[in-house]
C-alpha positions as CSV (number, residue, x, y, z in Angstrom):
1,M,-7.7,36.4,-2.2
2,S,-10.5,34.9,-4.3
3,E,-8.0,34.3,-7.2
4,Y,-6.0,32.0,-4.9
5,L,-9.2,30.2,-3.9
6,I,-10.2,29.6,-7.6
7,L,-6.7,28.6,-8.5
8,G,-6.7,26.1,-5.5
9,I,-10.0,24.6,-6.6
10,I,-8.7,24.2,-10.2
11,L,-5.5,22.6,-8.9
12,I,-7.4,20.2,-6.7
13,A,-9.7,19.2,-9.6
14,V,-6.8,18.6,-12.0
15,L,-4.9,16.5,-9.4
16,W,-8.1,14.5,-8.7
17,F,-8.7,13.9,-12.4
18,F,-5.2,12.5,-13.0
19,N,-5.0,10.5,-9.8
20,R,-8.6,9.1,-9.5
21,D,-7.5,5.5,-10.1
22,W,-4.9,5.7,-7.3
23,I,-7.4,7.4,-5.0
24,K,-10.0,4.7,-5.7
25,N,-7.6,1.8,-5.2
26,R,-6.2,3.5,-2.0
27,F,-9.6,3.8,-0.3
28,F,-11.7,1.2,-2.0
29,P,-9.4,-1.7,-3.0
30,D,-10.8,-4.6,-5.1
31,K,-11.4,-7.6,-2.9
32,Q,-10.3,-11.0,-4.0
33,K,-13.2,-13.1,-5.0
34,N,-12.9,-16.9,-4.4
35,Y,-16.1,-18.8,-4.6
36,T,-14.8,-22.1,-3.3
37,I,-11.9,-23.5,-1.3
38,D,-10.5,-24.9,-4.5
39,D,-10.5,-21.5,-6.1
40,Q,-8.6,-20.1,-3.1
41,F,-6.1,-22.9,-3.2
42,N,-5.5,-22.5,-7.0
43,S,-5.1,-18.8,-6.6
44,D,-2.5,-19.2,-3.8
45,R,-0.6,-21.8,-5.8
46,R,-0.5,-19.5,-8.9
47,G,0.8,-16.7,-6.8
48,K,3.5,-18.8,-5.3
49,R,4.5,-20.1,-8.7
50,K,4.8,-16.6,-10.1
51,R,6.9,-15.4,-7.1
52,N,9.3,-18.4,-7.3
53,R,9.8,-18.5,-11.0
54,P,13.4,-17.7,-12.0
55,A,14.0,-14.6,-14.3
56,F,15.8,-16.6,-17.0
57,R,15.9,-20.2,-17.8
């Protein structure tokens, strides 16, 4: 029984190691930082421009 416990702990540690970025972003996402209203406007405009840009010209 203790072999399964040790194996489970090792498995959890390995999964945590390889997925730590996903776990961090899932529970603690980076918040968007806009210092002024102009920064917010420019950020929104850039986002719209990227979404509306055609794939090929």
